[in-house]
C-alpha positions in Angstrom: -6.6 -97.4 9.5 -6.7 -96.7 12.9 -3.3 -95.1 14.7 -0.3 -97.5 15.9 -0.9 -96.4 19.5 -4.9 -96.7 19.6 -5.9 -98.9 22.4 -6.5 -102.4 21.4 -9.9 -102.7 23.3 -12.3 -100.8 25.0 -14.9 -101.8 27.0 -18.0 -99.8 27.4 -21.0 -100.6 30.5 -24.3 -99.5 29.5 -26.1 -98.9 26.2 -27.9 -95.9 26.5 -27.6 -92.7 24.8 -24.0 -91.8 26.7 -22.5 -95.4 26.0 -24.2 -96.0 22.6 -22.7 -91.9 21.4 -19.6 -93.1 23.0 -19.2 -96.6 20.8 -20.1 -95.2 17.8 -17.9 -91.8 17.8 -14.8 -94.6 19.1 -15.3 -97.1 16.2 -13.3 -95.7 13.4 -10.2 -94.7 15.2 -10.7 -97.5 17.8 -12.1 -100.7 16.4 -12.0 -103.0 19.4 -15.3 -101.5 21.0 -17.3 -104.0 23.2 -20.7 -103.0 25.2 -22.1 -104.9 28.1 -25.8 -104.6 28.8 -27.4 -106.3 31.8 -31.2 -106.1 30.0 -31.7 -108.1 27.1 -32.0 -104.6 24.9 -30.4 -101.1 24.9 -31.8 -98.1 25.6 -31.7 -97.0 29.3 -34.5 -94.7 29.9 -35.1 -94.4 26.4 -37.7 -97.3 27.1 -41.0 -98.5 25.8 -43.4 -100.4 28.1 -45.5 -103.0 26.4 -47.6 -105.7 28.2 -51.2 -107.1 27.4 -51.5 -105.4 23.6 -50.5 -102.0 25.8 -47.9 -99.9 24.9 -46.6 -96.3 26.3 -42.9 -94.4 26.6 -42.4 -95.3 30.2 -39.2 -93.2 30.5 -38.0 -90.6 28.7 -40.8 -88.9 27.0 -39.3 -86.5 24.3 -36.2 -84.5 23.8 -34.9 -81.4 22.4 -31.7 -80.2 20.2 -29.9 -77.0 21.5 -26.5 -77.8 20.8 -25.2 -77.2 17.4 -23.3 -81.0 17.5 -26.2 -82.5 18.7 -28.7 -81.0 15.8 -26.2 -81.8 13.2 -26.3 -85.6 14.1 -30.2 -85.8 14.5 -30.6 -84.5 10.9 -29.5 -88.1 9.2 -32.0 -89.6 12.1 -34.8 -87.0 10.6 -33.9 -87.9 7.1 -34.4 -92.0 7.8 -37.3 -91.6 9.9 -35.9 -92.8 12.9 -36.6 -89.6 14.7 -39.9 -87.4 14.1 -41.0 -83.9 15.4 -43.7 -84.5 17.8 -46.5 -81.7 16.8 -48.8 -82.2 19.7 -50.2 -79.2 21.5 -48.2 -78.7 24.9 -49.6 -76.6 27.8 -49.1 -75.3 31.1 -51.9 -77.0 33.5 -53.1 -76.1 36.9 -56.2 -77.7 38.4 -57.7 -78.1 34.6 -57.0 -74.5 33.9 -54.3 -74.4 31.0 -52.3 -71.4 29.4 -50.5 -72.3 26.2 -47.0 -72.8 26.2 -45.3 -70.8 24.0 -41.8 -72.1 24.4 -41.4 -72.6 20.8 -39.2 -75.4 21.6 -39.4 -78.4 18.9 -40.0 -81.7 21.0 -38.7 -84.8 19.0 -39.4 -88.7 19.4 -38.3 -91.8 18.4 -40.4 -93.5 15.9 -42.4 -96.0 16.4 -41.6 -96.0 19.7 -38.7 -94.0 21.8 -36.4 -97.2 22.1 -36.6 -97.4 18.2 -33.2 -95.2 18.7 -31.2 -96.9 20.7 -32.3 -100.1 18.8 -31.0 -98.6 15.4 -27.7 -97.2 16.9 -27.3 -100.6 18.7 -26.9 -102.3 15.2 -24.0 -100.4 14.8 -22.1 -102.0 17.7 -20.6 -105.3 19.1 -22.6 -106.0 22.5 -23.2 -108.6 25.0 -26.8 -108.3 26.2 -27.6 -110.1 29.9 -24.4 -109.3 31.2 -24.1 -107.6 34.3 -21.0 -106.2 35.0 -20.0 -106.6 38.8 -16.1 -105.4 39.1 -13.4 -104.2 37.6 -9.8 -105.1 38.3 -6.9 -103.2 37.0 -4.2 -106.0 36.3 -0.4 -105.2 34.4 -2.7 -106.3 31.5 -5.1 -103.8 31.6 -8.2 -103.9 33.4 -10.4 -107.0 33.8 -13.9 -107.0 34.5 -16.1 -110.2 36.0 -20.0 -110.6 35.5 -22.4 -111.3 38.3 -20.8 -114.6 38.6 -17.5 -113.8 39.1 -16.5 -115.1 35.5 -13.8 -113.0 33.5 -15.1 -111.0 30.6 -11.5 -110.2 29.2 -9.1 -107.5 29.9 -9.3 -103.9 28.3 -7.2 -101.0 27.9 -9.9 -98.6 28.4 -13.3 -98.8 30.6 -15.7 -96.3 30.4 -18.7 -97.0 32.5 -22.2 -95.0 31.0 -24.4 -95.4 34.0 -25.7 -93.5 37.0 -23.4 -92.7 39.7 -25.0 -95.3 42.0 -24.3 -98.0 39.6 -20.6 -97.3 38.9 -19.5 -96.5 42.7 -20.2 -100.2 43.8 -17.5 -101.7 41.1 -14.8 -99.3 42.2 -14.7 -101.4 45.4 -11.5 -102.5 45.0 -10.1 -99.5 43.0 -8.8 -96.1 44.7 -9.5 -93.6 42.1 -9.9 -89.7 43.1 -12.9 -89.8 40.8 -15.0 -92.0 43.3 -15.7 -88.5 45.5 -16.6 -86.8 42.8 -19.3 -89.9 41.8 -20.6 -89.5 45.4 -21.1 -85.9 44.9 -23.8 -86.3 41.9 -27.2 -86.5 43.3 -30.2 -88.4 41.0 -34.3 -88.6 42.2 -36.4 -91.7 41.7 -39.7 -91.1 40.2 -43.4 -92.9 39.8 -44.8 -92.8 36.6 -48.5 -93.6 36.0 -49.7 -95.5 32.8 -53.3 -95.4 31.6 -55.4 -96.5 28.7 -58.7 -95.6 28.0 -61.7 -97.4 25.7 -63.0 -94.0 24.8 -61.5 -91.0 24.1 -60.7 -88.7 27.2 -62.1 -85.5 25.6 -58.9 -83.9 26.9 -57.9 -81.4 23.7 -54.1 -80.8 24.7 -51.5 -83.7 24.0 -48.8 -83.0 27.1 -48.9 -80.3 29.8 -46.5 -79.4 32.4 -48.4 -79.5 35.9 -48.2 -77.0 38.5 -49.3 -77.4 42.3 -49.4 -81.2 41.9 -48.3 -84.4 42.6 -47.8 -84.6 39.0 -45.0 -83.1 37.4 -45.8 -83.9 33.8 -48.6 -85.5 31.7 -48.8 -86.4 27.8 -51.3 -88.3 25.3 -49.0 -91.2 24.3 -50.7 -91.9 21.5 -50.0 -88.3 19.6 -46.7 -89.1 19.0 -45.4 -89.8 15.7 -45.8 -93.6 14.6 -47.6 -94.8 17.6 -51.5 -96.2 17.1 -54.2 -97.8 19.2 -56.1 -96.9 21.9 -56.0 -93.6 23.7 -53.3 -93.8 26.2 -51.4 -91.9 28.8 -48.8 -91.5 30.8 -48.4 -89.2 33.9 -44.8 -88.7 35.5 -44.7 -87.8 39.5 -42.4 -84.9 40.8 -39.1 -86.3 42.5 -40.6 -84.3 45.7 -43.8 -86.1 45.7 -41.9 -89.5 45.1 -39.6 -89.2 47.9 -42.4 -88.2 50.2 -44.5 -91.3 49.5 -42.1 -93.6 48.9 -42.6 -96.0 51.7 -46.5 -96.4 50.3 -47.8 -99.5 48.3 -47.5 -99.6 44.6 -51.3 -100.1 44.7 -51.8 -96.9 47.2 -49.0 -94.9 44.6 -51.4 -95.8 41.9 -54.8 -94.5 43.6 -52.9 -91.4 44.4 -51.6 -90.2 41.3 -54.7 -91.5 39.4 -56.2 -88.9 41.1 -54.0 -86.1 40.9 -54.4 -86.9 37.1 -57.8 -86.3 37.4 -57.7 -83.0 39.6 -55.2 -81.6 37.0 -57.2 -82.2 33.7 -60.1 -80.7 35.9 -62.2 -83.9 36.0 -62.6 -86.9 33.3 -65.8 -88.8 31.9 -64.3 -91.9 31.3 -61.9 -94.2 33.4 -59.2 -96.2 32.5 -59.2 -99.5 31.6 -56.0 -100.6 32.1 -53.4 -99.2 34.7 -49.7 -99.8 35.5 -47.1 -98.3 37.3 -43.2 -97.4 36.5 -40.4 -96.6 39.1 -37.3 -95.0 37.7 -34.9 -94.8 41.0 -32.3 -92.5 39.0 -34.3 -90.5 36.6 -33.6 -87.1 37.4 -30.5 -85.2 38.3 -30.4 -82.9 41.2 -26.8 -82.2 41.4 -24.6 -82.7 38.0 -20.7 -83.5 38.1 -20.6 -80.5 36.1 -18.0 -81.5 34.1 -18.9 -83.4 30.5 -17.3 -86.3 32.0 -14.9 -88.1 34.3 -11.7 -89.7 33.8 -9.3 -91.5 35.3 -6.1 -91.2 33.2 -3.5 -93.4 35.2 -6.5 -96.4 35.0 -7.8 -95.9 32.0 -11.3 -95.8 33.3 -13.8 -93.3 32.4 -17.6 -92.4 33.0 -20.3 -90.8 31.5 -24.0 -90.3 31.6 -27.1 -87.2 31.3 -25.9 -87.0 35.1 -22.4 -84.9 34.1 -24.2 -82.2 32.5 -27.7 -82.3 33.4 -31.0 -84.2 32.4 -31.9 -84.1 28.8 -31.2 -86.7 26.1 -28.6 -84.1 24.8 -26.8 -84.2 27.9 -26.1 -88.2 27.7 -25.1 -87.3 23.8 -22.6 -84.5 24.9 -21.0 -86.4 27.6 -20.7 -89.9 25.7 -19.1 -87.9 22.8 -16.5 -85.8 25.0 -15.5 -89.6 26.6 -14.7 -90.5 22.9 -12.7 -87.8 22.2 -10.6 -88.0 25.4 -9.8 -91.7 24.4 -9.2 -90.5 20.7 -6.8 -87.7 21.8 -4.6 -90.3 23.7 -3.8 -92.0 20.8 
């Protein structure tokens, strides 16, 4: 049974790794936890692109596990088959010249697609999909949430915003909190991602690469990941610096430039893709982190968590969401 002084109600906005970790960590102690998600599916950047029979991991490409707490949580996911190690050959690449990457890091992916892990965790939670929280108003009865149509979503003893600061700050327009200044100090950058599918094999012998001296930061053969099937497909992620420099270009121009960068990076291609598309991620990478596991205004009962608190990795989002949950539990 939960403690007598446990919060009656908790709202979590956002169903990425931070939000779902916070929710599942709270449930035994604080059973009345509701999540709100503006999309019609969970995941955040643990995203899967689907169009015209093509499928790509268009957001997060893989994740690692360094912290013991994340390693401990990862074990049952591996046992249940919702996560698997990606043993593809990863290299460092420079204009077609490659060097074997000997970092010995184990890379993991969700199976059979990246958003499968988020769907698995979301199944343990109560989530209101298609609901964009647009404002929060503290009252004597709790923090009242309102959606994009001005409709009241209920009053909650605690509210956790598991979103990038750029999405959280507008919700605080009517709230005086020093946390807002800390959120404004966090800096995140956008990236373009090029998605390509080929009718015939490309002949490239590696499965992923960190790219040097290029508009591209990373490329990977999507169908080399566990559980993926179908034709050969590649994902190419631009550097934040290049994305910033070319932000005023059209999507068609960006696609042409990044495709040529891909060809140059791999040292030329015999085959041309039969399908290409683009994805734009406005808050893809954190440049200036918050430097704390989470941010919290105890007087208001409003907290903030996400990978941007600690770094850029999925593990950072997990640890932030876990720490936010522990803070609320300690208050009970």
